[in-house]
MARDREN-591378 format. One record per residue: x, y, z of N, C-alpha, C in turn. Coordinates in Angstrom, 3 decimals. Layout:
! MARDREN-591378
(atom (X,Y,Z),(X,Y,Z),(X,Y,Z));
...
This chain:
! MARDREN-591378
(atom (0.711,-1.154,0.025),(0.034,-0.154,-0.193),(0.957,1.276,0.063));
(atom (0.569,2.052,-0.935),(1.219,3.468,-1.102),(0.634,4.419,0.191));
(atom (1.609,5.166,0.846),(1.211,6.263,1.692),(1.711,7.495,0.989));
(atom (0.964,8.592,0.918),(1.372,9.920,0.132),(1.502,11.036,1.406));
(atom (2.359,11.973,1.097),(2.272,13.367,1.648),(2.825,14.397,0.737));
(atom (2.026,15.462,0.801),(2.024,16.637,-0.183),(2.639,17.898,0.525));
(atom (3.610,18.563,-0.029),(3.939,19.753,0.747),(3.441,20.928,-0.585));
(atom (2.766,21.673,-0.392),(2.268,22.617,-1.546),(2.740,24.173,-1.282));
(atom (3.209,24.619,-2.278),(3.864,25.976,-2.301),(5.148,26.273,-1.556));
(atom (5.912,25.218,-1.772),(7.205,25.491,-1.183),(8.009,26.439,-2.146));
(atom (8.593,27.438,-1.113),(9.197,28.429,-2.006),(10.350,28.311,-2.706));
(atom (10.667,27.187,-3.226),(11.842,26.950,-4.073),(11.228,26.513,-5.369));
(atom (12.299,27.095,-6.732),(11.564,26.833,-7.826),(11.868,25.364,-8.243));
(atom (10.853,24.834,-8.972),(10.759,23.315,-9.127),(11.989,22.843,-9.830));
(atom (12.688,23.643,-10.592),(13.851,23.302,-11.260),(15.050,22.896,-10.209));
(atom (15.210,23.388,-9.276),(16.004,23.182,-8.274),(15.770,22.193,-7.431));
(atom (14.461,21.897,-7.203),(14.082,20.703,-6.402),(14.101,19.448,-7.137));
(atom (13.916,19.333,-8.208),(14.020,18.309,-9.051),(15.213,17.713,-9.070));
(atom (16.443,18.404,-8.748),(17.887,17.671,-8.843),(17.868,16.873,-7.580));
(atom (17.037,17.277,-6.460),(17.347,16.565,-5.201),(16.260,15.346,-5.078));
(atom (15.097,15.531,-5.943),(13.995,14.595,-5.941),(14.391,13.134,-6.743));
(atom (15.392,13.479,-7.767),(15.997,12.510,-8.438),(17.083,11.671,-7.675));
(atom (17.506,12.215,-6.552),(18.745,11.649,-6.032),(18.027,10.721,-4.906));
(atom (16.852,10.918,-4.537),(16.479,10.183,-3.388),(15.519,9.189,-3.800));
(atom (15.066,9.210,-5.128),(14.036,8.010,-5.598),(14.404,6.985,-5.729));
(atom (13.553,6.096,-4.873),(13.977,4.568,-4.919),(14.765,4.004,-3.696));
(atom (15.174,4.941,-2.932),(16.029,4.701,-2.002),(15.113,4.303,-0.607));
(atom (15.688,3.883,0.480),(14.815,3.624,1.712),(14.715,4.884,2.035));
(atom (13.778,5.231,3.245),(13.400,6.369,3.966),(14.800,6.833,4.800));
(atom (15.374,6.036,5.385),(16.608,6.408,6.139),(17.708,6.772,5.367));
(atom (17.895,6.091,4.214),(18.910,6.311,3.404),(18.632,7.762,2.677));
(atom (17.618,7.923,2.352),(17.068,9.197,1.512),(17.084,10.420,2.645));
(atom (16.925,10.394,3.711),(17.171,11.295,4.899),(18.560,11.781,5.128));
(atom (19.441,10.607,5.152),(21.002,10.792,5.156),(21.552,11.623,3.996));
(atom (20.920,11.382,2.886),(21.484,11.840,1.675),(21.124,13.560,1.750));
(atom (19.705,13.572,2.351),(19.615,15.305,2.186),(20.134,15.935,3.138));
(atom (20.259,15.141,4.321),(21.186,15.789,5.490),(22.394,16.399,5.026));
(atom (23.237,15.831,4.219),(24.303,16.149,3.790),(24.416,17.131,2.618));
(atom (23.429,17.163,1.994),(23.343,17.821,0.556),(23.193,19.236,0.909));
(atom (24.024,20.236,0.578),(24.286,21.786,0.730),(23.314,22.488,0.049));
(atom (22.137,22.356,0.073),(20.984,23.162,-0.775),(20.075,23.274,0.192));
(atom (19.378,24.482,0.322),(18.268,24.828,1.336),(17.024,24.124,0.919));
(atom (16.887,23.747,-0.470),(15.421,22.947,-0.709),(15.566,21.672,-0.207));
(atom (16.609,21.120,0.299),(16.836,19.680,0.857),(16.104,19.667,2.257));
(atom (15.905,20.792,2.925),(15.174,20.805,4.108),(13.553,20.356,3.720));
(atom (13.275,21.004,2.821),(11.756,20.905,2.419),(11.633,19.461,2.019));
(atom (12.244,18.985,1.275),(12.147,17.721,0.942),(12.068,16.596,1.809));
(atom (13.171,16.952,2.781),(13.286,16.003,3.940),(11.966,16.034,4.992));
(atom (11.580,16.962,4.962),(10.301,17.234,5.785),(9.232,16.678,5.151));
(atom (8.860,16.708,3.843),(7.905,16.100,3.119),(8.004,14.410,3.310));
(atom (9.559,13.924,3.206),(9.490,12.456,3.326),(9.321,12.007,4.819));
(atom (9.694,12.671,5.671),(9.729,12.349,7.230),(8.148,12.474,7.508));
(atom (7.194,13.294,6.820),(5.858,13.533,7.129),(5.271,12.095,6.381));
(atom (5.537,11.653,5.247),(5.044,10.355,4.588),(5.253,9.261,5.364));
(atom (6.461,9.016,6.068),(7.049,8.184,6.873),(5.893,8.109,8.201));
(atom (5.651,9.047,8.761),(5.156,9.241,9.957),(3.445,8.942,9.590));
(atom (2.933,9.348,8.265),(1.745,8.779,8.046),(1.378,7.414,7.932));
(atom (2.578,6.824,7.312),(2.474,5.139,7.194),(2.562,4.453,8.624));
(atom (3.515,4.943,9.352),(3.624,4.432,10.732),(2.429,4.516,11.692));
(atom (1.727,5.912,11.667),(0.920,5.981,12.669),(-0.619,5.530,11.919));
(atom (-0.963,5.866,10.827),(-2.044,5.601,10.432),(-2.253,4.342,9.704));
(atom (-1.267,3.754,9.101),(-1.401,2.271,8.504),(-0.590,1.223,9.271));
(atom (0.163,1.536,10.426),(0.813,0.798,11.241),(1.735,-0.247,10.371));
(atom (2.708,0.644,9.783),(3.790,0.048,8.832),(4.998,0.343,9.653));
(atom (6.078,-0.563,9.552),(7.242,-0.631,10.246),(8.017,0.486,9.415));
(atom (8.514,1.417,10.016),(9.408,2.522,9.445),(10.808,2.331,8.927));
(atom (11.262,1.221,9.552),(12.613,0.711,9.113),(12.438,-0.015,7.741));
(atom (11.337,-0.629,7.476),(11.272,-1.077,6.091),(10.738,0.023,4.741));
(atom (10.522,1.141,5.231),(9.529,2.131,4.205),(10.573,2.442,2.927));
(atom (9.890,2.632,1.925),(10.861,3.016,0.919),(10.358,4.117,0.013));
(atom (11.286,5.031,-0.558),(10.476,6.117,-1.282),(10.019,5.546,-2.674));
(atom (8.860,5.098,-3.003),(8.563,4.478,-4.252),(8.198,5.580,-5.292));
(atom (7.649,6.674,-5.191),(7.583,7.652,-6.039),(7.726,9.027,-5.450));
(atom (8.402,10.036,-6.191),(8.672,11.304,-5.605),(8.713,12.152,-6.716));
(atom (7.866,13.225,-6.723),(8.247,14.437,-7.808),(7.901,15.626,-7.411));
(atom (8.465,16.584,-8.108),(8.087,18.083,-7.780),(7.475,18.735,-9.145));
(atom (6.287,19.266,-8.794),(5.516,19.928,-9.614),(5.562,21.333,-9.633));
(atom (5.234,21.852,-10.638),(5.135,23.613,-10.439),(4.103,24.274,-9.561));
(atom (4.159,24.956,-8.595),(3.370,25.551,-8.041),(2.895,26.879,-8.313));
(atom (2.415,27.784,-7.588),(1.941,29.115,-8.134),(3.070,29.731,-8.408));
(atom (2.971,30.852,-9.018),(4.180,31.735,-9.531),(3.710,33.198,-8.990));
(atom (4.461,34.001,-8.534),(4.138,35.329,-7.915),(4.748,36.193,-9.037));
(atom (4.053,37.001,-9.417),(4.726,37.806,-10.578),(4.653,39.408,-9.731));
(atom (6.079,39.790,-9.796),(6.511,40.940,-9.026),(7.245,42.011,-10.104));
(atom (7.215,43.141,-10.090),(8.139,44.042,-10.865),(9.302,44.686,-10.257));
(atom (10.314,44.680,-10.918),(11.639,45.239,-10.522),(11.779,46.513,-11.212));
(atom (12.469,47.410,-10.676),(12.675,48.674,-11.327),(13.966,48.449,-12.109));
(atom (13.911,49.231,-13.450),(15.124,49.065,-14.495),(15.471,50.346,-14.674));
(atom (16.356,50.687,-15.361),(16.997,52.002,-15.879),(15.840,52.664,-16.732));
(atom (16.043,54.050,-16.795),(15.181,55.079,-17.763),(13.828,54.733,-17.480));
(atom (13.269,54.377,-16.055),(11.865,54.551,-15.665),(11.226,53.269,-16.094));
(atom (11.943,52.217,-16.547),(11.188,50.819,-16.794),(11.262,49.703,-15.889));
(atom (10.351,49.072,-16.211),(10.323,47.727,-15.281),(10.227,46.599,-15.964));
(atom (10.846,45.339,-15.091),(10.899,44.130,-15.646),(10.232,43.009,-14.831));
(atom (9.797,42.240,-15.223),(9.128,40.994,-14.364),(10.045,40.354,-13.470));
(atom (9.500,40.023,-12.301),(10.386,38.981,-11.458),(9.379,38.077,-11.062));
(atom (9.791,36.811,-11.588),(8.887,35.593,-11.192),(9.467,34.782,-10.185));
(atom (8.562,34.798,-8.988),(9.075,34.125,-7.767),(8.225,32.696,-8.111));
(atom (9.020,31.679,-8.352),(8.331,30.288,-8.576),(8.071,29.612,-7.124));
(atom (7.150,28.594,-7.148),(7.148,27.819,-5.784),(6.940,26.433,-6.555));
(atom (6.814,25.475,-5.535),(6.636,23.881,-5.909),(5.815,23.329,-4.995));
(atom (5.321,22.349,-5.625),(4.589,21.162,-5.033),(5.392,20.185,-4.872));
(atom (5.565,19.210,-3.801),(6.291,18.073,-3.659),(5.421,16.893,-3.061));
(atom (5.567,15.898,-4.011),(4.561,14.969,-3.476),(5.675,13.642,-3.244));
(atom (5.313,12.819,-2.307),(6.085,11.769,-1.935),(4.992,10.398,-1.547));
(atom (5.514,9.356,-2.101),(4.574,8.324,-2.168),(5.953,7.184,-1.211));
(atom (5.550,6.725,-0.124),(6.175,5.543,0.484),(5.402,4.318,0.605));
(atom (5.954,3.227,0.544),(5.587,1.803,0.984),(6.389,0.725,1.471));
(atom (6.045,-0.263,2.109),(7.182,-1.279,2.556),(7.945,-1.786,1.356));
(atom (8.963,-2.089,1.745),(10.018,-2.949,0.788),(9.536,-4.322,0.209));
(atom (8.924,-4.971,1.089),(8.575,-6.477,0.628),(7.230,-6.597,-0.145));
(atom (6.587,-5.292,-0.168),(5.346,-5.419,-0.760),(5.133,-4.422,-2.110));
């Protein structure tokens, strides 16, 4: 059985989060959290928090063994984009796009 957790509107661009998501896909939860702990990117904290949430959902709601959990699916989709303006020379403005991400994690037991 797959158990999921979603973090919406995380304040990092999806292009940067997808690099981390590809690193932990298919790993066990403990191994994925160890990889993210030593990754020097700020978005690693948000991905680790979502994986911990999915593991806690599996343990508390479905009584799965946390030592056997594996990240079966994980992806980062584009969230909302805040459109702001930035002043430029000669009285002009240019757009400033602040992108966000939706992180989705599915975990399941390794033997199943």
